[in-house]
C-alpha positions in Angstrom: -52.9 77.2 -57.0 -54.7 76.4 -60.3 -54.9 78.7 -63.3 -58.5 79.4 -64.4 -60.1 80.9 -67.5 -63.7 81.3 -68.5 -65.0 82.0 -72.0 -67.4 84.6 -70.6 -64.3 86.7 -69.5 -63.9 87.5 -73.2 -67.6 88.5 -73.6 -68.6 85.2 -75.2 -71.9 83.7 -74.2 -70.4 80.5 -73.0 -70.3 79.1 -69.5 -67.1 76.9 -70.1 -64.5 77.2 -67.4 -61.0 75.6 -67.8 -58.6 74.8 -65.0 -55.0 73.6 -65.1 -51.8 73.6 -63.0 -50.0 76.1 -65.3 -50.7 78.6 -68.0 -49.3 76.4 -70.8 -51.6 73.5 -70.0 -54.6 75.9 -69.6 -53.9 77.4 -73.0 -54.0 73.9 -74.6 -57.4 73.3 -73.0 -58.7 76.7 -74.1 -57.5 76.0 -77.7 -59.2 72.6 -77.7 -62.5 74.1 -76.4 -62.3 77.0 -78.8 -61.9 74.5 -81.7 -64.6 72.1 -80.6 -67.3 74.5 -79.4 -66.6 77.8 -81.3 -65.1 76.5 -84.6 -61.8 78.4 -84.1 -59.0 76.7 -86.1 -56.3 78.4 -84.0 -55.8 81.0 -81.3 -54.2 84.0 -82.9 -51.6 85.9 -80.9 -54.1 88.7 -80.2 -56.6 86.3 -78.8 -54.0 84.4 -76.9 -52.8 87.6 -75.3 -56.4 88.5 -74.3 -56.8 85.1 -72.7 -53.5 85.3 -70.8 -54.6 88.7 -69.5 -57.7 87.2 -68.0 -56.3 84.0 -66.5 -56.9 84.0 -62.7 -55.6 81.9 -59.9 -57.8 79.8 -57.7 
């Protein structure tokens, strides 16, 4: 099963959806997207925890 996260799960108006085989790989993809599209230099621990809580399996 793949791990999945969508920006909209955090209340952001963004239709990006990331998928990866594990949480670690997915968090890397999320960080890259957040940097490129949302101008975030890094994912703080608080944001990282919010993302982890919203990761689903498909």
